[in-house]
N, C-alpha and C positions, 0 to 999 in steps of 0.2 A: 256144804260138803258132807259126805257119808262118813261112817265107819272107816278106820283106816286099821289094817290088823298089822302086827309086825311079825315077819320071822326071821328066827335065826339061823342062820346058812353057814358051812364052813367056808364060804368067799364072803361073808359078813350078812349084815342084819337087810332083809329086805322090808318094803314097805306094799303093801296090796290094798289096793283099792278098787271098787267097782269102774267101771268101762263111760260110767258120766263123770266122773269125777275125773280122770286121767283127760278124756275128752277135753273138759273144763279147766284143766292145768296148761293142759299143750296150747289153747287156744288163748289163756290169758298170756303165757310165755311168748306166744308169738305177737302179741298185741304190744306186747312190751319191748322187743326186739323193734320194730316197726316203730311205736314212740320214741325211742333210742337212734334208730336211723333218721327220722326226721329231725329231732334234735340236733345231730350231727349235721346235716344238710345244711340246716337254718344257720348253725355256726359259721359252719363253710361259708356261706354265700354270703353271709356280714364283715366276712373276712375278705371277702374278692378272689376268695378260693373256687367259689361256684357262680354259676351264674344262671337264671332263666332264659329261656330258650324261646321266643313264641310260637305256638301250633303249629304255624306256616311252614317253620320250616323241618321243625321233624318230622311234618306229616311226605314234605318232600323226602328226606332221607328213607325213613320208611318207606313209600314206594320205590327206592330203589333211584332214585335221584347223584347224580355224582354229590359224595359228601365236598370235597373241593368246592364246586360249583356255589352248592346249597350256603356254605361258610361264609364263600365270599359274598353274595346277595344279601345275606345274615350281618355283614359287615361295613356294608353299604360299598362295598369297592368294585371298581369298574374290571374287568381282565386287563387292561394294560395298568392300572395303579398295579394289579396282585403281582405280574410277571415282572413289572421295573422293581417292585420291593424284592422279589425270591431271585433275579437278576437272570432269568428267563425270558424268553421269545414269549408276544403275546400270542404265538399260532403254535409255537409248544404247550401251553396253558391250554390253550384249544383244545389242540389232542388228547391231550390227560384230563379234560374235564367230558370230553366225548368218550373217554373210553378206548380211545384207538393206539396210545401210546400208556405204558408203566412206568411212572416213574422212578429211578431209583431211590434210595432211601435218602441221600443228600440233599436231592430234593423235592423229599416229602417231610422232611425236618425244615428246610426253610421256607416251605409254605406252610407248615403247621405252628411257624412261627409268627412270619407275616401277619396271618390270621388269628393268633392268641390263643390256642388251641391244644389240646396234646397230640401228638402223634398219629395216634391211634381212630382220631377223630375225622380224621384226611384219610387215612390208608383205605383203598378201595376193595 
């Protein structure tokens, strides 16, 4: 790092450094934030608060496929199993998965609970 100049102002003391030194500090701060986020994810993963999802399922959601169907497939559940666990008909579940009907919040919460995901993971 280069030389740092300090300037006293009415609002406090300022440090003046080169643009290159500033860029290096900013990159180091970003690297530290990334490392902390990774460490936190690993802690949550070890505690069972997070999970790893195969890329196949992530890509399906990124491609716009209905998240209820993707999560159901990811969990290895049939439509009839999920519908029974949620207390809705298989036909209604099919309509939800095909985007023909919008679920109520109550139904979405039940689906999320049955799939062991957060509500926002299954919201269309």
